[in-house]
N, C-alpha and C positions, 0 to 999 in steps of 0.2 A: 243846372246844377247852378248855386250862387256863388259868382265870379267875384271878384275886391275888385275888379276893376271893367268898365264897359268897353265896347268898343265904338267905333264914327269911322263911315265911309265917306270921305269929303274933298272936297277940290281944294286946291292948293289958297285959291284965294280964300278960303274960309276959314283955313285953320293955320295961316304962314305961322305966324310967331308961334305956337306953339309945337306944330313938326321941328321949325326953325331950334326950337329951344331944348326939344332934345335931343335932333345930331346932332348940337355941342356941348353941351353933357355926356353923347357918349362918345365922343370922342377925346373929351375931358380924361374921359374914368377909359380910356383906350378899345372902347366897345366896336369906333367908327374910325373909317382910315381921314384925317384931315381933309383928303377931298374932296369927303361925301358929304362934306357939312353945310356946304355956299349952297344959295340954289340956285337953280341950269336951265338953260332954256328947255326940260323938260319935266320939270317942277309946274306950270302952268298948265301944261294940259295932258299932267299923266293926274291918272284916282291917287288918293293917297289912304290910309289907315291909318288911326290913332285912336290909341291907349291909354283910357284916364283912368288913374286910382280914385274906388270912394268919394277924396276929397277935391277932388275935378284935379287934382295933379298932373302934366303930362308926361306919361311914364313909355310911350313908345310908339315908332310909328317906323310905317314902307312906302311906297307909292306903287301903281303900278303903272308902269310905263304904254302909250298907244302902241308899242308891237309885240305888248301880252309878257313885258319881262318884271317883273316884282325882283324890288330891290331897294337898294338904303333900310335895309333893316337896320331901325336900330332900337335896343332896346333897355331901359335905364338899371344899374342893377337892381336886383328883384330876388325876392324868395320864388315868383313865378313865373323867373324871367323864360324859361322856354318857355313855360302855358302863352306866356304871352308872346312870345313870337311864333308861335303856332296858330296862334289866333286871327293874329295880324296876316298871317299868311292863306291858312282859310277864308274871312275876308275879303283879299283881293283877290283869290282865286275865282273866288262864287262869283265876285264884281265879273272879272273879264269870264264864264262861262256862257254869263245868265246878258251881256254886253258881245260877244263874239267873237273874242279873241284871244287868238292863239297861235301858236305853242303858245304856252306859259313855262318861261324860262325864271328859275327861280336863285338868284344869289346870295348863300347863303350870309348873315351875318358875321363877323368877324367875333373871333372865337365861339364859335356857336355850332353844334352840329349840325353837320351838310340835311337839307332837308331834301 
């Protein structure tokens, strides 16, 4: 299936600026709470999923904490928002399984269907 976005599983250090940009923009659009936009102690030790448009613009992100929680799911308003959210969660769920993290708890994105 040819999708208009790509997914990347990265460390915070590899994409902090892009991840932060998505969080800030999602907060400004009312899609993420203000207390979730800043970096915290868990960002450095978490694995992050980043969605980029075909043009290379950051359009979505989420993180998997060392405790196995998928949270801070932020996706920019987009025709494929639901698919992007699902893809981010799937990527981090697969990563969690591969690294032996369990159980996985998913904190749904604001204004989103629960997963």
